[in-house]
C-alpha positions as CSV (number, residue, x, y, z in Angstrom):
1,M,209.8,129.6,233.6
2,L,211.6,129.2,230.3
3,G,214.4,127.4,232.1
4,K,212.0,124.8,233.5
5,V,210.6,124.2,230.0
6,I,214.1,123.8,228.5
7,V,215.0,121.3,231.3
8,A,211.8,119.4,230.7
9,V,212.4,119.2,227.0
10,A,216.0,118.0,227.5
11,L,214.8,115.3,229.9
12,G,212.0,114.3,227.5
13,V,214.6,113.8,224.7
14,V,216.7,111.6,227.0
15,A,213.6,109.5,227.9
16,L,212.5,109.1,224.3
17,V,215.9,108.0,223.1
18,L,216.1,105.6,226.0
19,V,212.7,104.1,225.2
20,A,213.7,103.8,221.5
21,G,216.9,102.1,222.4
22,V,215.3,99.6,224.7
23,Y,212.6,98.9,222.1
24,T,215.1,98.1,219.4
25,L,216.9,95.7,221.9
26,W,213.5,94.1,222.5
27,L,212.9,93.7,218.8
28,G,216.1,91.9,218.2
29,G,217.3,90.8,214.8
30,E,218.6,93.2,212.2
31,A,217.0,96.3,213.8
32,S,218.8,95.6,217.0
33,K,222.1,95.1,215.4
34,S,222.0,98.3,213.5
35,W,220.3,100.7,215.9
36,S,220.5,99.7,219.5
37,N,224.1,100.6,220.1
38,R,223.8,103.8,218.1
39,L,220.7,104.9,220.1
40,M,222.4,104.2,223.4
41,R,225.4,106.4,222.3
42,I,222.9,109.1,221.3
43,R,221.3,108.7,224.8
44,V,224.6,109.2,226.5
45,L,225.2,112.4,224.5
46,A,221.7,113.6,225.3
47,Q,222.2,113.0,229.0
48,F,225.4,115.0,228.9
49,V,223.6,117.9,227.1
50,A,220.7,117.6,229.6
51,I,223.1,117.8,232.6
52,V,224.8,120.9,231.1
53,I,221.5,122.5,230.5
54,I,220.4,121.8,234.1
55,V,223.6,123.2,235.5
56,I,223.3,126.4,233.4
57,V,219.6,126.9,234.3
58,F,220.3,126.4,238.0
59,Y,223.2,128.9,237.8
60,V,221.1,131.5,236.0
61,M,218.2,131.1,238.4
62,R,220.4,131.4,241.4
63,R,222.0,134.6,240.1
64,H,218.6,136.3,239.7
């Protein structure tokens, strides 16, 4: 059960960062210049962490 919650939180973080990045692109102007690229890099890192978490949770669940 805890593994499912951790996976859900990781996926939620990825989704929130993605929405924030798309929103800053939509705003345009100065906000877009300073934040959109940074948020998309954070999203890639969050996706990597989420994938690692998913693999670990599946591995642990499979062993029990």
